[in-house]
C-alpha positions as CSV (number, residue, x, y, z in Angstrom):
1,M,-68.2,-48.4,65.9
2,K,-69.8,-44.9,65.6
3,A,-73.2,-46.4,66.9
4,E,-71.3,-48.1,69.6
5,N,-69.8,-45.0,70.9
6,Q,-73.0,-43.3,70.8
7,A,-74.5,-45.9,73.0
8,K,-71.8,-45.7,75.3
9,A,-72.3,-42.0,75.7
10,V,-75.7,-42.2,77.1
11,R,-76.2,-41.4,80.5
12,P,-76.9,-44.3,82.7
13,F,-80.5,-44.9,84.3
14,G,-80.6,-43.1,87.6
15,M,-82.2,-40.8,90.0
16,R,-82.6,-38.1,87.5
17,D,-84.8,-40.2,85.3
18,K,-86.9,-41.1,88.3
19,V,-87.4,-37.7,89.6
20,G,-88.0,-36.1,86.1
21,Y,-90.5,-38.9,85.2
22,M,-92.2,-38.0,88.5
23,F,-92.7,-34.4,87.4
24,G,-94.4,-35.7,84.4
25,D,-97.4,-37.0,86.4
26,F,-97.1,-34.1,88.8
27,G,-97.8,-31.9,85.7
28,N,-100.6,-34.2,84.4
29,D,-102.3,-34.4,87.8
30,F,-102.4,-30.7,88.4
31,T,-105.1,-30.7,85.7
32,F,-106.5,-34.2,85.7
33,I,-107.0,-34.4,89.7
34,L,-108.7,-30.9,89.5
35,S,-111.1,-32.2,87.1
36,S,-111.9,-35.5,88.6
37,S,-112.3,-34.1,92.2
38,F,-113.8,-30.6,91.5
39,L,-115.3,-30.2,88.1
40,L,-118.7,-31.8,89.2
41,K,-118.5,-29.8,92.3
42,F,-117.7,-26.4,90.5
43,Y,-120.5,-27.0,87.9
44,T,-123.2,-27.8,90.3
45,D,-122.4,-25.1,93.0
46,V,-120.9,-22.4,91.0
47,M,-122.3,-22.7,87.5
48,G,-125.8,-24.1,88.5
49,V,-125.5,-27.1,86.2
50,E,-127.5,-30.4,87.4
51,A,-125.1,-33.2,88.4
52,A,-126.5,-35.7,86.1
53,V,-125.8,-33.3,83.1
54,V,-122.1,-32.9,83.9
55,G,-121.8,-36.6,84.5
56,V,-123.3,-37.2,81.0
57,I,-120.9,-34.7,79.4
58,M,-118.1,-36.4,81.0
59,M,-119.2,-39.7,79.6
60,I,-119.8,-38.5,76.1
61,A,-116.2,-37.2,76.0
62,R,-114.9,-40.8,76.8
63,F,-116.6,-41.9,73.7
64,V,-114.5,-39.4,71.8
65,D,-111.5,-40.6,73.5
66,A,-111.9,-44.0,71.9
67,F,-110.8,-42.4,68.9
68,T,-108.4,-39.8,70.0
69,D,-106.5,-42.1,72.5
70,V,-106.0,-44.8,69.9
71,A,-104.9,-42.2,67.2
72,M,-102.3,-40.7,69.3
73,G,-101.0,-44.3,70.3
74,R,-100.7,-44.9,66.5
75,I,-99.0,-41.7,66.0
76,C,-96.4,-42.5,68.7
77,D,-95.6,-45.8,67.4
78,R,-95.1,-44.3,63.9
79,S,-93.2,-41.3,65.1
80,K,-89.7,-40.8,63.8
81,M,-86.8,-41.1,66.4
82,T,-85.5,-37.6,67.1
83,P,-82.2,-36.7,69.2
84,A,-84.6,-36.3,72.2
85,G,-86.4,-39.6,71.6
86,K,-89.7,-40.7,70.1
87,F,-92.1,-39.6,73.0
88,K,-90.3,-36.8,74.8
89,P,-91.0,-34.0,72.1
90,W,-94.8,-34.3,72.6
91,I,-94.4,-33.2,76.1
92,R,-92.8,-30.0,75.3
93,R,-95.2,-29.5,72.2
94,M,-98.4,-29.9,74.2
95,C,-97.9,-28.8,77.7
96,G,-99.1,-25.2,76.7
97,P,-102.4,-26.1,75.1
98,V,-103.4,-28.7,77.9
99,A,-102.8,-26.0,80.7
100,I,-104.8,-23.2,79.0
101,A,-107.7,-25.6,78.1
102,S,-107.7,-26.8,81.8
103,F,-108.0,-23.1,82.9
104,L,-110.8,-22.4,80.5
105,M,-113.1,-24.9,82.0
106,Y,-113.3,-23.1,85.3
107,Q,-114.5,-19.6,84.3
108,S,-117.0,-18.5,87.2
109,S,-117.7,-15.2,85.5
110,L,-120.0,-17.0,83.2
111,A,-122.1,-18.3,85.9
112,D,-125.0,-15.9,84.9
113,M,-125.2,-16.9,81.3
114,P,-127.9,-19.1,80.0
115,M,-127.9,-22.8,81.0
116,S,-127.7,-23.9,77.3
117,F,-124.6,-21.7,77.0
118,K,-123.0,-23.1,80.1
119,V,-123.7,-26.7,79.1
120,V,-122.3,-26.2,75.5
121,Y,-119.2,-24.3,77.0
122,L,-118.4,-27.1,79.3
123,F,-118.7,-29.7,76.6
124,V,-116.5,-27.8,74.4
125,T,-113.7,-27.1,76.8
126,Y,-113.9,-30.4,78.5
127,I,-113.5,-32.2,75.1
128,L,-110.5,-29.8,74.2
129,W,-108.7,-30.4,77.4
130,G,-109.3,-34.1,78.1
131,S,-109.9,-35.6,74.7
132,I,-107.3,-33.7,72.7
133,F,-104.8,-31.9,74.5
134,Y,-104.5,-34.2,77.6
135,T,-104.5,-37.2,75.2
136,S,-101.6,-35.7,73.1
137,I,-99.4,-35.4,76.1
138,N,-100.5,-38.2,78.4
139,I,-100.0,-41.0,75.8
140,P,-96.5,-40.2,74.9
141,Y,-95.7,-39.6,78.6
142,G,-97.0,-43.0,79.7
143,S,-95.4,-44.8,76.7
144,M,-92.0,-43.2,77.6
145,A,-91.7,-45.6,80.5
146,S,-90.7,-48.5,78.5
147,A,-88.4,-46.4,76.5
148,I,-86.4,-45.1,79.5
149,S,-85.2,-48.4,80.5
150,P,-85.7,-52.1,79.4
151,E,-85.1,-53.3,82.9
152,P,-88.2,-54.4,85.2
153,G,-86.6,-53.2,88.4
154,D,-86.1,-49.7,86.7
155,R,-89.6,-49.6,85.3
156,Q,-91.1,-50.4,88.8
157,S,-89.1,-47.4,90.1
158,L,-90.6,-45.2,87.4
159,S,-94.0,-46.4,88.3
160,T,-93.3,-45.8,92.0
161,F,-92.0,-42.0,91.3
162,R,-94.9,-41.6,88.7
163,T,-97.4,-42.4,91.4
164,M,-95.6,-40.2,94.0
165,G,-95.8,-37.3,91.4
166,A,-99.5,-37.9,91.2
167,T,-99.8,-37.8,95.0
168,L,-97.9,-34.7,95.4
169,A,-100.3,-33.1,92.8
170,G,-103.1,-34.5,94.7
171,M,-101.9,-33.1,98.0
172,F,-101.7,-29.6,96.2
173,V,-105.0,-29.8,94.7
174,G,-106.9,-31.9,97.5
175,A,-105.4,-29.8,100.2
176,G,-105.0,-26.4,98.5
177,V,-108.5,-26.1,97.2
178,P,-110.4,-26.7,100.5
179,M,-108.3,-24.3,102.4
180,L,-108.7,-21.4,99.8
181,A,-111.7,-21.9,97.7
182,Y,-114.6,-21.8,100.3
183,D,-116.4,-19.0,101.9
184,T,-118.7,-19.3,104.9
185,V,-122.3,-18.2,104.0
186,D,-125.0,-18.5,106.7
187,G,-122.8,-20.8,108.7
188,N,-122.2,-23.2,105.6
189,A,-119.1,-23.8,103.7
190,V,-119.7,-22.7,100.1
191,L,-117.4,-23.1,97.1
192,S,-116.2,-19.4,95.8
193,G,-116.3,-19.5,92.0
194,S,-113.9,-16.4,91.6
195,K,-111.4,-18.0,94.0
196,F,-111.5,-21.4,92.3
197,T,-110.9,-19.7,88.8
198,I,-107.7,-18.1,90.2
199,I,-106.6,-21.5,91.6
200,A,-107.3,-23.2,88.5
201,G,-105.0,-20.6,86.6
202,V,-102.2,-21.0,89.0
203,F,-102.4,-24.9,88.6
204,S,-102.1,-24.7,85.0
205,L,-98.9,-22.7,85.2
206,L,-97.5,-25.1,87.9
207,A,-98.3,-28.0,85.4
208,V,-96.4,-26.4,82.5
209,G,-93.3,-26.1,84.9
210,C,-93.6,-29.8,85.8
211,Y,-93.8,-30.9,82.2
212,M,-90.6,-28.9,81.4
213,L,-88.7,-30.6,84.2
214,C,-89.7,-34.0,83.0
215,Y,-88.5,-33.2,79.5
216,A,-85.2,-32.0,80.6
217,M,-84.4,-34.6,83.0
218,T,-85.6,-38.0,81.5
219,T,-83.8,-39.9,78.7
220,E,-85.1,-42.4,76.3
221,R,-82.6,-45.4,76.1
222,V,-84.7,-48.1,74.3
223,K,-84.8,-47.2,70.6
224,P,-86.2,-50.2,68.7
225,E,-85.9,-50.3,65.1
226,V,-89.1,-51.7,63.3
227,S,-88.6,-53.7,60.2
228,E,-90.6,-53.1,57.0
229,E,-92.6,-56.2,57.6
230,A,-93.5,-55.1,60.9
231,K,-94.5,-51.6,59.8
232,N,-96.9,-53.1,57.0
233,S,-98.4,-55.5,59.4
234,N,-98.7,-52.9,62.3
235,D,-102.1,-51.5,61.1
236,L,-105.0,-50.5,63.3
237,V,-107.2,-53.6,62.6
238,T,-104.3,-56.0,63.3
239,M,-103.6,-53.9,66.5
240,L,-107.3,-54.3,67.5
241,K,-107.6,-57.9,66.8
242,N,-104.4,-58.5,68.7
243,A,-105.9,-56.4,71.7
244,V,-109.2,-58.5,71.8
245,K,-107.2,-61.7,72.0
246,N,-104.7,-60.2,74.8
247,R,-105.9,-61.7,78.0
248,A,-103.5,-59.6,80.0
249,L,-104.4,-56.4,78.4
250,I,-108.0,-56.9,78.5
251,S,-108.0,-57.8,82.2
252,I,-105.8,-55.0,83.1
253,I,-108.1,-52.6,81.2
254,V,-111.1,-54.0,83.4
255,A,-108.9,-53.6,86.5
256,S,-108.0,-50.1,85.7
257,I,-111.7,-49.2,85.3
258,V,-112.9,-50.6,88.7
259,M,-109.8,-49.0,90.4
260,L,-110.8,-45.6,89.0
261,L,-114.4,-46.4,90.0
262,A,-113.2,-46.6,93.6
263,Q,-110.5,-43.9,93.6
264,L,-112.4,-41.1,91.8
265,T,-115.5,-41.6,93.6
266,M,-113.6,-41.2,96.9
267,Q,-112.0,-38.0,95.6
268,A,-115.2,-36.6,94.2
269,M,-117.3,-37.4,97.1
270,A,-114.7,-35.9,99.5
271,N,-116.1,-32.5,98.2
272,Y,-119.5,-33.5,99.6
273,V,-118.7,-35.6,102.8
274,Y,-116.7,-33.0,104.4
275,P,-118.4,-29.6,103.7
276,N,-121.9,-31.2,103.5
277,F,-122.1,-34.1,106.0
278,Y,-119.5,-33.1,108.5
279,G,-119.4,-29.2,108.0
280,S,-115.6,-29.3,108.0
281,P,-113.8,-28.3,104.7
282,E,-110.5,-28.1,106.8
283,A,-110.9,-31.9,107.8
284,Q,-110.8,-32.4,103.8
285,T,-107.4,-30.7,103.8
286,A,-106.3,-33.0,106.6
287,S,-107.6,-36.0,104.8
288,T,-105.6,-35.2,101.9
289,L,-102.4,-34.8,103.9
290,M,-103.1,-38.2,105.6
291,M,-103.8,-39.6,102.1
292,M,-100.3,-38.6,101.2
293,V,-98.9,-40.3,104.5
294,G,-100.6,-43.4,103.2
295,M,-99.1,-43.2,99.7
296,V,-95.8,-42.6,100.8
297,L,-96.0,-45.8,103.1
298,A,-97.3,-47.7,100.1
299,A,-94.2,-46.4,98.2
300,V,-91.8,-47.7,100.8
301,V,-93.5,-51.1,101.0
302,S,-94.7,-51.8,97.4
303,K,-91.2,-52.4,95.7
304,P,-89.9,-55.0,98.1
305,L,-93.3,-56.7,98.5
306,A,-93.8,-56.6,94.7
307,N,-90.2,-58.1,94.2
308,K,-90.8,-60.9,96.7
309,F,-94.4,-61.9,96.1
310,G,-95.3,-60.1,92.7
311,K,-97.2,-56.9,91.7
312,A,-100.5,-58.5,91.2
313,E,-100.4,-60.6,94.3
314,V,-99.8,-57.8,96.6
315,S,-102.3,-55.7,95.0
316,V,-105.0,-58.1,95.7
317,V,-104.2,-58.3,99.3
318,S,-104.0,-54.5,99.7
319,N,-107.4,-54.0,97.9
320,I,-109.1,-56.5,100.1
321,A,-108.1,-54.7,103.1
322,A,-109.7,-51.4,101.7
323,V,-112.9,-53.3,101.1
324,V,-112.9,-54.3,104.8
325,V,-112.3,-50.7,105.9
326,C,-115.1,-49.1,103.6
327,I,-117.5,-51.7,105.0
328,I,-116.6,-50.8,108.7
329,L,-117.2,-47.1,107.8
330,F,-120.4,-47.7,106.3
331,I,-121.7,-49.7,109.4
332,V,-120.2,-47.5,112.2
333,R,-120.8,-44.2,110.5
334,P,-118.7,-42.4,112.8
335,E,-120.0,-39.0,114.0
336,N,-116.5,-37.6,114.6
337,V,-115.0,-36.2,111.4
338,W,-111.3,-37.3,112.5
339,V,-112.3,-40.9,112.8
340,Y,-113.6,-40.8,109.3
341,V,-110.4,-39.2,108.3
342,I,-108.2,-42.0,109.9
343,F,-110.3,-44.7,108.1
344,Q,-110.1,-42.9,104.7
345,A,-106.1,-42.8,105.2
346,L,-106.2,-46.8,105.6
347,C,-108.4,-46.9,102.5
348,W,-105.7,-44.9,100.6
349,L,-102.9,-47.0,101.9
350,G,-104.5,-50.2,100.5
351,L,-105.3,-48.4,97.1
352,G,-101.7,-46.7,97.0
353,V,-100.1,-50.3,97.0
354,F,-101.8,-51.0,93.6
355,S,-101.2,-47.4,92.5
356,M,-97.5,-47.8,93.0
357,V,-97.2,-50.8,90.7
358,S,-99.8,-50.2,88.2
359,W,-97.8,-48.5,85.7
360,A,-95.2,-51.3,85.9
361,L,-98.0,-53.6,85.2
362,I,-98.7,-52.2,81.9
363,T,-95.0,-52.4,80.9
364,D,-95.4,-56.2,81.8
365,V,-98.3,-56.2,79.4
366,I,-96.3,-54.6,76.6
367,D,-93.6,-57.2,77.2
368,Y,-96.2,-60.0,77.0
369,S,-97.7,-58.5,73.8
370,E,-94.3,-58.5,72.2
371,L,-93.7,-62.1,72.7
372,K,-97.3,-62.9,71.8
373,N,-97.5,-60.8,68.6
374,G,-93.8,-60.3,67.6
375,I,-94.5,-56.6,67.4
376,R,-93.6,-54.1,69.9
377,E,-96.5,-51.5,70.3
378,D,-95.7,-49.3,73.4
379,G,-97.8,-46.4,72.2
380,S,-100.8,-48.3,71.0
381,I,-101.2,-50.6,74.1
382,Y,-100.7,-47.7,76.3
383,A,-103.3,-45.8,74.4
384,L,-105.9,-48.5,74.9
385,Y,-104.8,-48.6,78.6
386,S,-105.1,-44.9,78.9
387,F,-108.6,-44.9,77.2
388,A,-109.6,-47.6,79.7
389,R,-108.6,-45.3,82.6
390,K,-110.6,-42.6,81.0
391,L,-113.6,-45.0,80.8
392,G,-113.0,-45.5,84.5
393,Q,-113.1,-41.7,85.2
394,A,-116.2,-41.4,83.1
395,A,-118.0,-44.3,84.9
396,S,-117.1,-42.6,88.1
397,S,-118.2,-39.3,87.1
398,G,-121.3,-40.4,85.4
399,L,-122.2,-42.6,88.4
400,T,-121.4,-40.0,90.9
401,G,-123.6,-37.5,89.3
402,A,-126.4,-39.8,88.7
403,L,-126.3,-40.9,92.3
404,L,-126.2,-37.3,93.5
405,S,-129.3,-36.4,91.5
406,M,-131.0,-39.5,92.7
407,I,-130.7,-38.4,96.3
408,G,-131.8,-35.1,95.3
409,Y,-128.8,-33.0,95.6
410,S,-128.7,-29.5,94.4
411,A,-127.3,-26.2,95.8
412,A,-130.7,-25.8,97.6
413,T,-130.9,-29.2,99.2
414,A,-127.1,-29.6,99.8
415,F,-127.4,-29.6,103.6
416,D,-130.8,-31.4,104.1
417,E,-130.6,-34.4,106.5
418,E,-131.8,-37.0,103.9
419,V,-129.4,-35.8,101.3
420,V,-126.2,-35.7,103.5
421,N,-127.0,-39.2,104.7
422,G,-127.0,-40.3,101.0
423,I,-123.9,-38.6,100.4
424,F,-122.3,-40.7,103.2
425,N,-123.6,-43.8,101.6
426,I,-122.3,-43.2,98.3
427,S,-118.8,-42.2,99.7
428,T,-118.4,-45.8,101.2
429,I,-120.4,-48.3,99.2
430,V,-119.3,-47.4,95.8
431,P,-115.6,-47.6,96.5
432,A,-116.1,-50.9,98.4
433,I,-117.4,-52.3,95.3
434,G,-114.6,-51.0,93.1
435,F,-111.9,-52.3,95.5
436,G,-113.6,-55.8,95.7
437,L,-113.9,-56.0,92.0
438,L,-110.3,-54.9,91.4
439,A,-109.0,-57.9,93.8
440,A,-111.2,-60.4,91.9
441,V,-109.9,-59.3,88.5
442,L,-106.1,-59.3,89.5
443,W,-106.5,-62.7,91.1
444,F,-108.7,-64.8,88.8
445,W,-108.6,-63.1,85.5
446,Y,-105.1,-61.4,85.0
447,P,-102.4,-63.9,83.8
448,L,-99.2,-62.1,84.6
449,H,-98.4,-63.0,88.3
450,K,-94.8,-63.2,89.4
451,K,-93.6,-66.6,87.8
452,E,-95.1,-65.5,84.3
453,V,-93.5,-62.0,84.6
454,D,-90.0,-63.4,85.4
455,A,-90.3,-65.9,82.6
456,N,-91.2,-63.3,80.1
457,V,-88.3,-60.9,81.0
458,E,-85.8,-63.7,80.4
459,A,-87.6,-64.6,77.1
460,L,-87.4,-61.2,75.9
461,K,-83.5,-60.8,76.9
462,E,-82.9,-63.8,74.8
463,K,-85.0,-62.5,71.8
464,H,-83.4,-59.2,71.9
465,A,-79.8,-60.7,72.1
466,K,-80.7,-62.5,69.0
467,D,-82.0,-59.6,67.2
468,T,-78.7,-57.6,67.8
469,K,-76.5,-60.4,66.3
């Protein structure tokens, strides 16, 4: 009776949870988008480190993540339930360390230090931020979605609001940095290191505030009791074996990698296309605002379309549309920067539909895995998914850095005609490939289309009803 009264006292799922969960990714992306969009630019233009070297460091860090992400997922799954839940306490514990580590990466006062020092400093601070502190807050945060509500519609809402949080952070970072961080030197737009360091500090403080709002506003309602038999069988080797045989998980991992290949390349190359190819940093700010418009439109249409046709199905169509836009851009090569801005907004609309449903897709995979393996592993599965996303981030950073080096980009050649033409090519061809591969994976490989998802939801309801008897 006491347990029943406690269950009745839990606040019903509602707007407070959605907004609170939105603030979590708002906090995440104050540091994540700053890194994925500007770390390469900061270290090439301010610190004087070769682009390929920065890309290699980012890729090495992702191999470290192979251990830290999975370890954090296991820690989450084995964590004891607290009055605040199993996942929420990690947000409060780790919001300070992740913000401090992010700020330390962008110290322009070290620009005159020896090159070896700068490379080592970047490696150490980047590992601390991404592989340790960001992992220790992002894995619990992502896993928490399936604990806030068991209902697919609620989880879709959480996915939409999470993406909106990332979009808001993207607006602050993508629009704010170009407006505030550039100086005009000899008629060219040049990134100011001292200004960028201050901006990074402000974003770190804002990230902490957003994390605390997430902690205060969300409620974990799904509190599974794991049997001793499940605990004993829930070892790392078993989890990895299950993952390898899990078609839904492997395919969504591949989809995430190619999605981030497209998305992060677009974000990173914006820092070169607008100031270097078009000579217009202010257009980059406008492009970011247009991106938000596209994402808002995606948020409006994604849920009704996903409910009617399926999350994977609408994602395939939207990404094919984005491929077409990128190809048109590459062929037409508009001289007017505002034409380019409009086409980029259309790309973000196509990507936005998938972004809005992507986090709900992984909860579908978690449900599928529970039915397949008999064990619910929210943290472990999300950790593998998060690791895949970091592989996508690394692939984008490494590829972007390598391609910039191949076309001869450096601070000295940043405005040469051959180099800026190469910049434009990278900014259109790589995203087109990523969008196309994403559509192919979701249509031909990923097994959880609408019919299968609906059947799994009903099967789990029956299973959980039997377990509670």
